[in-house]
C-alpha positions as MATLAB code, in Angstrom:
seq = 'MKKLLLSVTLLSSLFIYAFGQQKTDTTKTTLLQQVVVSTTPPPISIKTDKIILNVDKNANAVGLNALELLRQAPGVNVDGQENVKISGKTGIQVLIDGRLQSLNSQQIIALLKATNAANIKSIEVIANPSAKYDAAGNAGIINIILKKSEQNGLSGNVTAGYQQMENYRQNSAFNLNLKKNNLLVYVNGNFDNSLQSTNVTTNRFANGKLFAQQGVEKQGYSNPGVRTGLQYQFSEKHQLGALFSYQQVWDDFPSNATTQIINSNNIADQLSTITRANLTENRWAYHLNYQFTGRDKTSFSIDADQLNYQSNLSNTVANTFIYNPTVEDFDASTQTQISLSALKADATFNLNNLNLEAGAKYSASITKTNLEALQSNNQGYMLAQGNQFNFRENNYAAYINLSKTLDKWNIQAGFRTEITALKRQTLLAQAPNRLPDTSYTNFFPNIFIRRQVSDKVAVGFAYNTRIGRPSFQDQNPYQYRTDYYFSNQGNPLLLPQLTQSFAMDLTLNGQTQIKLSYSITNNLIEFISTQQNEQTLTLPVNAGDRSMLNLSISSPVKLARFWNIYYSAEPYYQFYNANLSNYSGLTAINNGGLGLNTYLSNNITITKTLKGSISWWFNYASRSSIYSTKPISSVDLAIKKQLMSDKLSLSFAYRDVFNTQRWQQSILLGSVNQTSLRKWESSGAYFAFSYAFGNGKIKSAASKDKSEEQLRIKARN';
ca = [
       6.820    4.640   23.736;
       3.606    3.333   25.133;
       3.442    6.032   27.379;
       4.583    8.694   24.668;
       1.361    7.693   22.900;
      -0.874    7.885   25.453;
       0.370   10.974   26.369;
       0.057   12.421   23.053;
      -3.511   10.816   22.786;
      -5.342   12.247   25.965;
      -3.953   15.531   25.478;
      -5.062   15.952   21.931;
      -8.256   14.257   23.016;
      -8.757   16.846   26.029;
      -7.706   19.805   24.450;
     -10.369   19.359   21.665;
     -12.922   18.576   24.220;
     -11.942   21.553   26.235;
     -12.276   23.697   23.298;
     -15.550   22.224   22.143;
     -17.332   22.985   25.185;
     -16.739   26.666   24.603;
     -20.104   27.155   22.947;
     -21.447   30.753   22.490;
     -24.869   32.072   21.172;
     -23.166   32.469   17.673;
     -23.116   29.391   17.213;
     -27.280   29.053   17.452;
     -27.241   32.131   14.690;
     -24.917   30.353   12.424;
     -27.311   27.417   12.339;
     -29.731   29.297   10.625;
     -27.328   30.005    7.873;
     -26.468   26.603    7.298;
     -27.876   23.788    4.990;
     -28.099   20.390    5.014;
     -25.584   18.682    2.639;
     -27.556   15.485    1.090;
     -25.074   14.587   -1.581;
     -24.056   11.008   -1.745;
     -21.226    9.644   -3.777;
     -21.368    6.172   -5.150;
     -18.923    3.463   -3.756;
     -16.592    3.982   -6.752;
     -16.413    7.062   -8.834;
     -14.734    7.584  -12.144;
     -12.348   10.358  -12.795;
     -10.646   11.964  -15.542;
      -7.174   10.953  -14.041;
      -8.302    8.487  -11.046;
     -10.474    6.007   -9.477;
     -11.753    6.581   -5.879;
     -13.149    4.073   -3.991;
     -15.261    5.919   -1.332;
     -14.795    3.828    1.871;
     -17.860    5.267    3.726;
     -20.411    4.563    1.152;
     -19.274    0.854    0.956;
     -20.918   -1.296    3.564;
     -18.326   -4.540    2.756;
     -15.692   -2.181    4.108;
     -16.171   -2.940    7.485;
     -13.622   -4.337    9.934;
     -11.136   -4.142    7.113;
      -7.885   -2.215    6.770;
      -6.342   -0.300    3.753;
      -4.687   -3.544    2.141;
      -7.757   -5.351    2.509;
      -9.644   -2.390    0.670;
      -7.743   -2.342   -2.035;
      -8.945   -6.062   -3.382;
     -12.079   -3.981   -3.706;
     -10.426   -1.000   -5.922;
     -10.615   -1.341  -10.133;
      -7.222   -2.271  -11.717;
      -5.550   -3.239   -8.245;
      -4.618   -6.726   -7.091;
      -3.464   -8.125   -3.927;
      -1.655  -11.113   -4.713;
      -1.294  -14.308   -2.009;
       2.264  -12.714   -1.264;
       0.241   -9.415   -0.438;
       2.063   -7.810   -3.777;
       0.128   -5.196   -4.463;
      -0.479   -4.426   -8.201;
      -1.943   -1.886  -10.665;
      -2.721   -2.863  -13.969;
      -0.929   -5.991  -13.416;
       2.356   -4.211  -12.384;
       3.940   -4.435   -9.095;
       5.581   -1.172   -7.355;
       3.201    1.119   -6.002;
       3.810    4.494   -4.486;
       1.546    5.126   -1.009;
       0.509    8.592   -0.507;
      -1.413    9.123    2.738;
      -3.606   12.825    2.254;
      -1.227   13.320   -0.763;
       1.629   12.798    1.272;
       4.099   10.081   -0.321;
       5.744    7.787    2.221;
       9.199    6.819    1.344;
       8.918    3.106    2.261;
      10.170    0.029    1.065;
       7.679   -2.525   -0.212;
       7.381   -4.271    3.016;
       6.935   -1.374    4.780;
       4.341   -0.040    2.522;
       2.422   -3.468    3.061;
       2.954   -2.897    6.997;
       1.501    0.730    6.805;
      -1.381   -0.520    5.096;
      -2.186   -3.327    7.277;
      -2.030   -0.919   10.275;
      -4.457    1.622    8.401;
      -8.054    1.088    9.699;
     -10.890    1.607    7.377;
     -13.133    3.298    9.918;
     -10.357    6.242    9.715;
     -10.480    6.227    5.645;
     -12.489    8.724    4.032;
     -11.545    7.233    0.570;
      -8.750    5.779   -1.687;
      -7.714    7.060   -5.165;
      -6.024    4.822   -7.552;
      -3.603    6.793  -10.024;
      -2.738    4.660  -12.703;
      -1.394    7.220  -14.821;
       0.249   10.226  -12.374;
       0.960   13.875  -14.152;
       4.310   15.508  -13.614;
       3.454   17.197  -10.293;
       3.785   13.615   -8.520;
       6.840   11.908   -7.909;
       8.363    9.421  -10.361;
       8.953    6.674   -8.308;
       6.375    3.735   -8.721;
       6.607    1.661  -11.628;
       2.704    0.950  -10.996;
       1.316    4.269   -9.846;
      -0.022    5.945   -6.782;
      -2.392    4.847   -4.444;
      -3.921    7.984   -2.208;
      -5.117    7.176    0.980;
      -7.854   10.058    2.397;
      -8.294   10.226    6.151;
     -11.253   11.471    7.884;
     -11.168   15.151    8.876;
     -13.812   17.293    9.331;
     -14.854   20.491    7.945;
     -17.730   21.156    9.909;
     -18.120   23.621   12.685;
     -18.672   22.340   16.010;
     -17.099   19.054   17.775;
     -17.553   15.724   16.167;
     -16.103   12.464   15.915;
     -16.944    8.816   15.914;
     -15.349    5.442   17.702;
     -15.397    2.076   16.071;
     -14.848   -1.525   17.396;
     -15.062   -4.893   15.759;
     -14.077   -8.550   16.493;
     -13.987  -11.345   13.724;
     -13.713  -15.024   14.869;
     -12.063  -17.325   12.858;
      -9.377  -20.518   13.669;
      -7.949  -17.661   16.291;
      -9.228  -14.332   16.251;
      -8.956  -10.372   14.976;
     -10.012   -7.265   16.473;
     -10.071   -3.678   15.505;
     -11.014   -0.490   16.876;
     -10.143    2.871   15.913;
     -11.803    6.537   16.805;
     -11.892   10.058   14.930;
     -12.299   13.410   17.000;
     -12.542   16.661   15.239;
     -13.078   20.201   16.327;
     -13.876   23.127   14.099;
     -14.026   26.891   15.350;
     -14.064   29.565   13.320;
     -10.785   29.514   11.463;
      -9.252   26.744   13.739;
      -9.443   22.877   12.690;
      -7.668   20.552   15.415;
      -8.544   16.684   14.624;
      -6.985   13.606   16.282;
      -7.274    9.729   15.383;
      -6.145    6.515   16.358;
      -6.366    2.623   16.205;
      -5.505   -0.653   17.683;
      -5.448   -4.050   16.100;
      -4.506   -6.865   17.412;
      -4.817  -10.551   15.995;
      -3.506  -14.027   16.144;
      -3.854  -16.183   13.169;
      -2.273  -19.626   11.393;
      -1.275  -20.173    7.899;
      -0.512  -23.801    6.922;
       2.414  -24.133    4.593;
       3.601  -26.874    2.132;
       6.929  -26.592   -0.461;
       7.870  -29.415   -2.672;
      11.165  -29.003   -4.141;
      13.064  -31.264   -6.425;
      17.223  -30.593   -6.003;
      20.186  -33.348   -6.813;
      17.713  -36.041   -7.826;
      15.754  -35.877   -4.729;
      12.622  -34.465   -3.572;
      12.501  -31.982   -0.391;
       8.733  -32.358    0.851;
       8.043  -29.776    3.767;
       4.880  -29.081    5.694;
       4.416  -26.476    8.247;
       2.586  -24.184   10.282;
       3.458  -20.433   10.643;
       1.529  -18.525   13.628;
       1.454  -14.762   13.539;
       0.834  -12.432   16.434;
      -0.073   -8.891   15.316;
      -0.881   -5.555   16.840;
      -0.399   -2.001   16.040;
      -1.453    0.969   17.781;
      -1.300    4.423   16.188;
      -2.673    7.891   16.567;
      -2.745   10.926   13.792;
      -3.452   14.500   15.233;
      -3.151   17.615   13.691;
      -4.403   21.209   13.169;
      -5.367   23.816   10.505;
      -5.367   27.487   11.054;
      -7.113   29.831    8.169;
      -5.413   33.020    8.804;
      -7.501   34.479    5.655;
      -9.375   33.195    3.045;
      -6.087   33.257    1.218;
      -3.704   31.924    3.960;
      -4.111   28.755    5.767;
      -1.187   27.186    7.797;
      -1.374   23.049    9.206;
       1.081   20.686   11.300;
       0.566   17.128   11.852;
       1.812   14.713   13.947;
       1.320   10.932   13.550;
       3.293    7.910   15.397;
       2.612    4.007   14.742;
       4.151    1.208   16.209;
       3.827   -2.545   14.569;
       4.677   -5.485   16.730;
       4.866   -8.957   14.603;
       5.526  -12.250   16.248;
       6.582  -15.122   13.751;
       6.874  -18.712   15.611;
       6.665  -21.530   13.066;
       7.171  -25.125   12.803;
       8.152  -27.332    9.685;
       9.180  -30.984    8.899;
      11.086  -31.810    5.841;
      11.083  -35.249    4.270;
      14.437  -35.796    2.185;
      13.262  -38.424   -0.308;
      15.732  -40.531   -2.492;
      14.630  -43.243   -5.148;
      10.817  -43.277   -3.245;
      12.776  -44.007    0.296;
      13.009  -41.426    3.231;
      16.592  -40.634    3.255;
      16.336  -38.007    6.264;
      13.901  -35.649    7.665;
      14.719  -32.383    9.060;
      12.617  -30.532   11.911;
      13.053  -26.795   11.742;
      11.580  -24.269   14.627;
      11.590  -20.590   13.555;
      11.390  -17.727   15.945;
      11.100  -14.588   14.899;
       9.961  -10.980   16.633;
       9.660   -7.883   14.853;
       8.690   -4.236   16.266;
       8.697   -1.156   14.317;
       8.433    2.428   15.144;
       7.414    5.379   12.838;
       7.080    8.902   13.813;
       6.035   11.481   11.014;
       6.001   15.516   11.489;
       4.565   17.535    8.790;
       4.321   21.394    8.478;
       2.296   23.229    5.469;
       1.564   26.413    4.229;
      -0.634   27.713    1.431;
      -1.758   30.781   -0.104;
      -4.964   30.963   -2.773;
      -5.653   33.904   -4.755;
      -7.490   35.057   -7.756;
      -7.901   33.177  -10.613;
      -7.049   29.591   -9.599;
      -3.488   30.678   -8.538;
      -2.062   29.004   -5.321;
       1.213   28.655   -3.828;
       2.146   25.884   -1.237;
       5.238   24.540    0.732;
       5.555   21.576    2.739;
       7.967   20.456    5.057;
       8.142   16.417    6.340;
      10.315   14.726    8.492;
       9.809   10.640    8.886;
      12.090    8.963   11.553;
      11.662    5.032   11.512;
      13.359    2.095   13.997;
      13.150   -1.454   13.575;
      14.449   -4.491   15.550;
      13.986   -7.901   14.075;
      15.158  -10.849   16.243;
      15.337  -14.323   14.904;
      16.253  -17.595   15.822;
      16.483  -20.989   13.581;
      16.870  -24.413   14.675;
      17.574  -27.000   12.181;
      17.580  -30.777   13.432;
      18.559  -34.034   10.978;
      16.325  -36.771   12.871;
      18.075  -39.814   10.915;
      21.168  -38.539   11.337;
      21.878  -36.407   14.210;
      22.922  -33.114   13.472;
      21.741  -29.936   15.156;
      22.531  -26.234   13.596;
      21.150  -23.261   15.184;
      20.843  -19.804   13.510;
      20.544  -16.681   15.445;
      20.266  -13.084   14.103;
      19.370   -9.473   15.702;
      18.714   -6.832   13.034;
      18.205   -3.271   13.788;
      17.348   -0.458   11.036;
      17.240    3.297   11.601;
      15.738    5.383    8.928;
      15.505    9.277    8.598;
      13.562   10.909    5.571;
      13.730   14.373    4.824;
      11.747   16.710    2.631;
      11.183   20.312    1.518;
       8.849   20.896   -1.221;
       6.970   24.049   -3.416;
       4.216   23.801   -5.682;
       2.605   26.766   -7.531;
      -0.771   27.237   -9.661;
      -1.368   30.216  -12.117;
      -3.946   31.036  -14.583;
      -2.945   32.632  -17.922;
      -5.346   32.986  -20.303;
      -7.193   29.945  -19.513;
      -4.008   28.320  -19.679;
      -3.426   26.251  -16.244;
       0.382   26.374  -15.737;
       1.588   24.255  -12.700;
       5.558   24.071  -11.376;
       7.386   23.047   -8.613;
      10.523   21.598   -7.000;
      11.411   19.336   -4.490;
      14.462   18.050   -2.241;
      14.655   14.895   -0.032;
      17.107   13.043    1.773;
      16.978    9.693    3.239;
      19.847    8.212    5.374;
      19.345    4.424    6.179;
      21.701    2.589    8.855;
      21.160   -1.316    9.297;
      23.110   -3.145   11.924;
      22.994   -7.212   11.789;
      24.768   -9.515   14.141;
      24.410  -13.104   13.428;
      25.803  -16.453   15.211;
      25.579  -19.815   13.490;
      26.553  -22.922   15.592;
      26.288  -26.966   15.359;
      26.367  -30.055   18.190;
      29.916  -30.820   16.773;
      31.002  -27.586   18.308;
      31.214  -25.221   15.013;
      30.613  -21.741   15.425;
      30.581  -18.821   13.049;
      30.022  -15.212   14.198;
      29.113  -12.713   11.593;
      27.858   -9.012   11.395;
      27.188   -6.320    8.622;
      26.665   -2.678    8.859;
      24.984   -1.404    5.654;
      24.733    2.491    5.320;
      22.572    4.055    2.468;
      22.149    7.619    1.525;
      20.003    8.860   -1.262;
      19.673   12.626   -2.274;
      16.815   13.457   -4.740;
      16.644   16.624   -6.253;
      13.156   17.087   -8.888;
      11.737   19.980  -10.824;
       8.620   19.860  -12.680;
       6.475   21.807  -15.095;
       2.605   21.170  -16.006;
       0.646   22.664  -18.438;
      -3.380   22.121  -19.138;
      -6.016   23.799  -21.047;
      -9.367   23.514  -22.226;
     -10.351   24.208  -25.964;
     -14.199   23.566  -26.315;
     -14.564   19.630  -25.362;
     -11.138   19.088  -25.556;
      -9.127   19.123  -22.144;
      -5.343   18.809  -22.683;
      -2.521   18.357  -20.138;
       1.202   17.673  -20.737;
       3.961   17.808  -18.658;
       7.829   17.280  -17.475;
       9.732   16.220  -14.815;
      13.414   15.853  -14.010;
      14.682   13.927  -11.339;
      18.205   13.709   -9.785;
      19.708   10.880   -7.671;
      22.770   10.637   -5.777;
      23.498    7.353   -4.054;
      26.119    6.453   -1.243;
      26.646    2.575    0.285;
      28.788    1.304    2.299;
      28.896   -1.959    3.975;
      31.392   -3.446    6.534;
      30.657   -7.281    5.058;
      33.806   -9.464    4.707;
      32.940  -10.605    1.169;
      31.886   -7.756    0.000;
      34.063   -4.199   -0.711;
      34.013   -1.942    2.074;
      32.529    1.064    0.035;
      30.371   -0.033   -2.661;
      30.340    2.414   -6.014;
      28.538    5.614   -5.292;
      25.830    6.006   -8.105;
      24.620    9.141   -9.634;
      21.926    9.614  -12.343;
      19.292   11.965  -14.306;
      15.785   10.862  -15.240;
      13.845   12.739  -17.637;
       9.718   12.208  -17.395;
       7.559   13.369  -19.976;
       3.828   13.049  -19.739;
       0.883   13.749  -21.386;
      -3.629   13.598  -21.225;
      -5.548   14.345  -24.094;
      -9.454   14.068  -23.006;
     -12.406   14.890  -25.352;
     -16.089   15.307  -24.465;
     -17.984   13.712  -27.136;
     -21.347   14.120  -25.522;
     -22.396   14.699  -22.204;
     -22.508   10.820  -21.743;
     -19.638    9.955  -23.588;
     -15.656   10.885  -23.098;
     -12.412    9.204  -24.670;
      -8.892    9.801  -23.429;
      -5.190    9.394  -23.811;
      -2.426    8.850  -21.738;
       1.550    8.504  -21.856;
       3.743    8.921  -19.172;
       7.104    7.425  -17.774;
       7.912    6.037  -14.210;
      10.962    4.837  -12.294;
      10.835    2.010   -9.916;
      14.410    2.428   -7.486;
      15.669   -0.536   -5.296;
      15.011   -0.293   -2.059;
      18.135   -0.160    0.715;
      17.389   -3.750    1.920;
      17.471   -4.972   -1.643;
      21.023   -3.910   -2.074;
      22.113   -5.167    1.143;
      24.517   -7.846    0.232;
      24.339   -9.824    3.486;
      23.203  -13.823    2.949;
      20.353  -14.120    5.584;
      19.362  -17.852    6.248;
      15.498  -18.856    6.686;
      16.376  -22.391    7.223;
      19.076  -25.070    6.392;
      18.365  -25.270    2.618;
      17.009  -21.718    2.255;
      18.472  -17.803    2.245;
      18.082  -14.530    1.038;
      20.488  -11.710   -0.246;
      20.636   -8.340   -1.389;
      22.297   -7.466   -4.394;
      24.497   -3.763   -4.569;
      24.588   -4.015   -8.300;
      20.832   -3.222   -9.229;
      19.637   -0.614  -11.250;
      16.544    1.013  -11.243;
      13.612   -0.222  -13.547;
      12.101    2.326  -15.991;
       8.306    1.549  -17.730;
       6.749    3.849  -20.380;
       2.784    3.616  -20.231;
       0.506    4.360  -22.971;
      -3.508    4.297  -22.082;
      -6.600    4.774  -24.060;
      -9.967    4.760  -22.504;
     -13.636    5.720  -23.304;
     -16.269    6.621  -20.358;
     -19.816    6.641  -20.291;
     -21.878    8.421  -18.494;
     -19.065    9.454  -15.929;
     -18.988    5.702  -14.186;
     -18.475    3.102  -16.865;
     -15.000    2.894  -18.545;
     -13.167    0.667  -20.620;
      -9.280    1.240  -20.999;
      -6.685   -0.033  -23.222;
      -3.226   -0.180  -21.972;
       0.366   -1.025  -22.943;
       3.677   -0.875  -20.946;
       7.110   -1.756  -21.222;
       9.397   -2.174  -18.104;
      13.227   -2.345  -18.933;
      15.808   -3.674  -16.328;
      12.677   -5.218  -14.564;
      13.568   -5.551  -10.817;
      12.152   -9.095   -9.814;
      13.187  -11.506   -7.005;
      14.254  -14.908   -8.281;
      14.984  -18.011   -6.631;
      18.488  -19.619   -7.643;
      19.418  -23.321   -6.786;
      23.439  -24.681   -6.365;
      22.927  -28.421   -5.149;
      20.644  -28.569   -2.368;
      20.804  -24.992   -1.558;
      18.210  -22.415   -2.594;
      19.244  -18.721   -2.361;
      16.334  -15.879   -3.341;
      17.458  -12.496   -4.549;
      16.345   -9.077   -6.657;
      18.011   -9.112  -10.021;
      17.379   -6.939  -13.158;
      15.222   -9.554  -14.628;
      15.391   -8.099  -18.547;
      12.616   -6.639  -19.925;
       8.684   -7.081  -19.483;
       5.859   -5.815  -22.092;
       2.063   -5.912  -20.523;
      -0.966   -5.412  -22.399;
      -3.925   -4.774  -20.513;
      -7.701   -4.474  -20.852;
      -9.975   -3.105  -17.805;
     -13.720   -2.849  -17.872;
     -15.606   -1.191  -14.836;
     -18.963   -0.158  -14.127;
     -21.949    0.588  -11.691;
     -25.084   -0.952  -12.707;
     -29.037   -0.253  -11.169;
     -30.605   -3.548  -11.791;
     -33.461   -2.605   -9.541;
     -34.332    0.393   -7.029;
     -33.192   -1.226   -4.317;
     -30.147   -3.246   -5.847;
     -26.598   -1.781   -7.196;
     -24.491   -3.935   -8.561;
     -20.398   -2.617   -9.381;
     -18.270   -5.181  -11.893;
     -14.712   -4.493  -12.866;
     -12.787   -7.101  -15.172;
      -9.324   -7.009  -16.382;
      -7.611   -9.851  -18.608;
      -4.332   -8.810  -19.251;
      -1.073  -10.532  -21.109;
       2.364  -10.077  -20.032;
       5.590  -11.076  -21.974;
       9.152  -11.441  -20.641;
      12.636  -11.409  -22.075;
      15.513  -12.023  -20.077;
      18.979  -14.340  -19.905;
      19.113  -15.492  -16.484;
      21.570  -18.174  -17.223;
      24.347  -16.051  -15.240;
      22.310  -17.441  -11.726;
      22.950  -20.835  -10.751;
      20.134  -23.512  -11.910;
      18.557  -20.825  -14.581;
      18.402  -20.331  -17.835;
      17.142  -17.554  -20.448;
      13.234  -16.882  -20.485;
      11.324  -15.552  -23.460;
       7.734  -16.580  -22.779;
       4.729  -14.453  -21.738;
       1.385  -15.951  -20.308;
      -2.479  -14.533  -19.447;
      -4.086  -13.279  -16.443;
      -7.234  -12.014  -15.170;
      -8.908   -9.716  -12.317;
     -12.310   -9.414  -11.643;
     -14.203   -7.743   -9.127;
     -18.311   -7.957   -8.573;
     -20.046   -6.338   -5.600;
     -23.958   -6.189   -4.953;
     -25.403   -3.636   -2.736;
     -28.929   -4.338   -1.485;
     -31.053   -1.220    0.187;
     -33.391   -3.791    2.312;
     -34.817   -0.504    4.026;
     -33.653    2.811    4.665;
     -31.829    1.992    7.898;
     -30.760   -1.875    6.799;
     -28.121   -2.267    3.829;
     -26.487   -5.566    2.597;
     -23.259   -6.486    0.645;
     -22.256   -9.429   -1.594;
     -18.784   -9.399   -3.043;
     -16.487  -11.752   -5.146;
     -13.130  -11.053   -6.387;
     -11.342  -13.700   -8.314;
      -7.576  -13.670   -9.800;
      -6.976  -16.307  -12.726;
      -3.604  -17.922  -13.017;
      -0.966  -15.683  -13.984;
       3.186  -15.681  -13.918;
       5.923  -13.362  -13.368;
       9.611  -13.938  -14.925;
      10.034  -17.323  -13.218;
       6.895  -18.065  -11.460;
       3.662  -19.162  -12.119;
       0.609  -19.036   -9.824;
      -2.606  -20.801   -9.628;
      -6.206  -18.833   -9.044;
      -7.354  -17.444   -6.079;
     -10.800  -16.166   -5.212;
     -13.028  -15.332   -2.389;
     -16.765  -14.479   -1.709;
     -17.591  -11.870    1.260;
     -20.917  -11.119    2.668;
     -21.921   -7.838    4.718;
     -25.001   -6.322    6.285;
     -25.293   -2.950    8.375;
     -28.312   -1.552   10.420;
     -28.222    2.054   10.951;
     -29.803    3.285   14.384;
     -30.569    6.372   16.339;
     -30.777    8.767   13.326;
     -27.916    7.227   11.457;
     -25.903    7.894   14.676;
     -25.362    4.035   15.580;
     -24.181    1.470   13.015;
     -24.212   -2.483   13.984;
     -22.628   -4.413   11.183;
     -21.901   -8.135   10.466;
     -19.664   -9.571    7.864;
     -18.735  -12.953    6.954;
     -15.519  -13.027    4.885;
     -14.435  -15.709    2.846;
     -17.800  -17.755    3.029;
     -16.385  -20.847    0.844;
     -12.842  -20.687    2.359;
     -11.074  -20.205   -0.885;
      -8.482  -18.107   -0.366;
      -4.963  -20.055   -1.075;
      -1.979  -19.472   -2.768;
       0.244  -21.537   -4.906;
       3.251  -20.786   -6.953;
       5.462  -22.734   -8.591;
       8.898  -22.483  -10.607;
      10.321  -24.808  -13.271;
      13.006  -23.449  -15.127;
      16.398  -24.731  -15.639;
      17.153  -26.935  -12.478;
      15.264  -25.134  -10.450;
      11.644  -27.178   -9.660;
       9.611  -25.690   -6.814;
       5.873  -25.650   -5.720;
       4.760  -23.586   -2.737;
       1.152  -23.784   -1.121;
       0.089  -21.012    1.573;
      -3.299  -21.492    3.173;
      -4.330  -18.784    5.785;
      -6.897  -18.300    7.900;
      -9.474  -15.988    6.195;
     -12.982  -17.536    6.775;
     -14.909  -16.415    9.638;
     -17.551  -13.704   10.837;
     -17.000  -10.591   11.925;
     -19.115   -8.008   14.213;
     -19.003   -4.202   14.591;
     -20.318   -1.237   15.720;
     -19.825    2.496   15.190;
     -20.871    5.181   16.974;
     -20.850    9.080   15.605;
     -21.509   12.121   17.411;
     -21.331   15.478   17.396;
     -22.208   18.164   13.983;
     -21.626   15.563   11.390;
     -24.022   16.530    8.411;
     -24.560   20.224    9.056;
     -22.327   22.821    7.430;
     -22.260   26.281    6.360;
     -22.036   27.234    2.289;
     -19.239   29.356    3.079;
     -17.619   26.301    4.706;
     -18.365   24.162    2.056;
     -16.660   26.195   -0.393;
     -13.524   26.504    1.613;
     -13.695   22.567    1.777;
     -13.711   22.371   -2.032;
     -10.933   24.741   -2.232;
      -8.667   23.262    0.136;
      -8.656   19.860   -1.201;
      -8.053   21.259   -4.655;
      -4.963   22.571   -3.097;
      -4.315   19.402   -1.664;
      -4.139   17.141   -4.300;
      -1.124   19.024   -5.222;
       0.971   17.642   -2.484;
];
């Protein structure tokens, strides 16, 4: 696989380089007609339907990946378990250049970690998506726009960085672009590798005993990837595009833990747990696109996507009781294959100043998981287990979206229908061989109303509905043991969760935004921890209903000619109502809690070529259905120096200056009483350089117009 990755990268790079050397006098002639574009977007822009984080303009983005960048986006929160939330809600959908990445939550996190900031142009946060977007995603959509040049000529950049903590973190990335007349060819890639340790402390009360566990988890991580594509403009009306990407993720998780079992203030026994886990993921993606652009904003596009995903996970757990010499071993091997195919068509028409959008989509996914496990102990006991879980999902969707501008009013209304058909089969002994087939139809209306009160003031209202479908892993009934006392299990009876959201907002000067939103989720999918005797089982369930009231305030402020700040504050209240008494150790819940997410960034211009940034984020204590979390915060420093007419950038950053990033979660419900604390390597110095070359600043007026039109069409993908 590494040979394939290297071959694709070299062939693409050589092709671009060779093509770029074919310069003619027409290039010199064209330069006389080109103009310098000096527009500088702010680090964060607020639009009618989304918030844009302009990564290129953020000095504190150096050395980060997409997951870490999301901490800086207004309305987005990343907690200590790497759950990404928009307006306090989990269940996001991630798009890359407008294309949906149909992955589960763990795979989405791996993808975000594998996307280097050096390859990202901007991140769009869409809390209330319109009908043209897939309805999946309880919280909303995050669209990552990757860098791609529209300028004539050869251009690109290379970036490399190193962070020193207790261990280390390295990252590197490159971009190479060539635009020759109507042809654009591009390739970018990345390679990150890191090693870090996490200290874990867990205290759990069960059966009149205290189980006090302390351990250290080490994670070795690397992710080489490459993305290459081309666009060809046949004429002003017709464009064809193709894209191929490959990403590999390698994770190694060795950990050691010691659990003291205390009964009546006396140590009854001590458990030593040694875990070794190794995960390898490979992801291939292919995309074809045709776009037609006519007069009066008429457009039509067809997109075809194919994603192939493979993962191999090997896991060994060795449990040894010290006082009562018992040894229990657990060995497991899991192979997963996913095939995702999608075909969709979108059209836009302008009918007497009424903008009409309509489209249809078909998608199919096939997932196959094969697990083999062996459980044994030093007394001759041995149990071999296996499970094959097959999952097939077909989705049929159609939508219509209408929008019209009347004087100072902008009104948009849409309706989307999705039909989902599921087939599941398991070979697990304690579950039926064939789980019930499921088919359901959902309707998703939405409406957006905005009034421009004056040049500086706008008000808006939005309503939409979203669906959160359980991932295939969450429906696998196999019970997977992580140590002697803890295990995880899927739930084949999960239902999709449905969320209705209402929002009102006030926007000042196009940048300051105050938003009040309310949402209610039915059949909320959450992971809970149950307890039977001394055993703890974690599984996903439909945990009743959740209501959430959210207020967000965000704005840039210019304090001085050289000093700009950006702040966002998001207090919220969420309320849960669920009957969990059917699960061992739990009871009904009917309670809620306050939460707060804040972010503050100071951007200082020291000279024209020297800029600095001081940022701070803080997440106040919050709760979910059965969990409560403690506050967490971080302060980061960054400085960036431009050299060689801004072609060379040298950056220095110090992450988590006060080493405050630690995550603590507790459960106290029914007979379940548990507290967990995790402290990872977050504080350290980071050094990086970036070098840009080629025609990166000059573009013709005609090229500029085409770029904006292409981006407008691409936003519908």
